[in-house]
C-alpha positions in Angstrom: -2.1 -17.7 -10.6 -5.1 -16.6 -7.9 -4.5 -19.2 -5.8 -0.4 -18.2 -6.0 -1.4 -14.9 -5.3 -3.9 -16.3 -2.0 -1.2 -17.7 -0.7 1.6 -15.6 -2.2 -0.8 -12.5 0.4 -0.9 -15.4 2.9 3.0 -16.4 3.3 3.7 -12.1 3.6 1.0 -11.7 7.1 2.9 -14.8 8.4 6.4 -13.4 7.1 4.9 -10.2 8.2 4.4 -10.4 12.6 7.1 -13.6 12.7 10.1 -10.7 11.3 8.2 -7.8 14.3 8.2 -10.9 16.5 11.9 -11.5 15.6 12.8 -7.7 15.9 11.5 -7.2 19.7 13.3 -10.9 20.8 16.1 -8.2 20.2 18.1 -7.4 23.4 17.9 -4.1 23.6 20.4 -1.3 23.5 19.2 0.9 25.7 15.5 2.6 26.4 13.0 1.3 24.2 10.3 -0.9 22.5 11.8 -4.3 23.9 12.6 -2.8 27.9 9.1 -2.2 27.9 8.6 -5.5 27.2 10.9 -7.1 29.6 14.2 -6.7 27.4 15.6 -5.1 29.5 15.8 -7.5 32.4 17.8 -9.9 29.7 20.4 -7.5 30.0 20.6 -8.6 33.8 20.1 -12.0 33.2 23.4 -11.9 30.7 22.2 -13.8 27.5 24.1 -16.1 25.7 26.5 -14.2 22.6 24.7 -17.5 20.5 21.4 -18.0 20.8 22.2 -13.6 20.0 24.0 -14.4 16.8 20.8 -18.0 15.8 18.3 -14.9 16.0 19.9 -12.6 13.9 20.3 -15.5 11.1 16.4 -16.1 11.6 15.5 -12.2 11.4 17.8 -12.6 8.7 16.0 -15.3 7.0 13.0 -14.3 8.0 13.4 -10.7 5.8 14.5 -12.5 3.0 11.3 -14.8 2.4 9.5 -11.3 3.3 11.5 -9.4 0.8 10.7 -12.0 -2.0 7.1 -12.5 -1.3 6.6 -8.3 -1.3 8.8 -8.3 -4.9 6.6 -12.2 -6.5 3.5 -9.5 -5.5 4.3 -6.6 -7.2 6.1 -8.7 -10.6 2.9 -10.9 -10.7 0.7 -7.8 -10.1 1.6 -5.9 -12.7 2.0 -8.9 -15.1 -1.1 -10.1 -15.2 -3.9 -10.8 -17.2 
C-alpha cells in the first residue's frame, strides 16, 4: 500500500508540472503570464486552430489525471491503517 501511495505522489508531482506547462502554453487573451513568456508573439504569427484544440484536449486530460490522483490519495489516506 505504501508503494502505491508513493507512486501516486510521484504521479501527482509530474501531472502538476505538466498541467502548469500546458496552461502556460495557451494563447494569451491580453497582458498576462503568457505574454510575459512570449505568448504575444504567437498572436502575430497566427497559430493554428487545430493546435489550440489539441492543446485544450491535452490540458483537460492532464487535469482529469490530476484530479483523479488527488481523490485517490485522499481516499487511501483516509482508509489507510
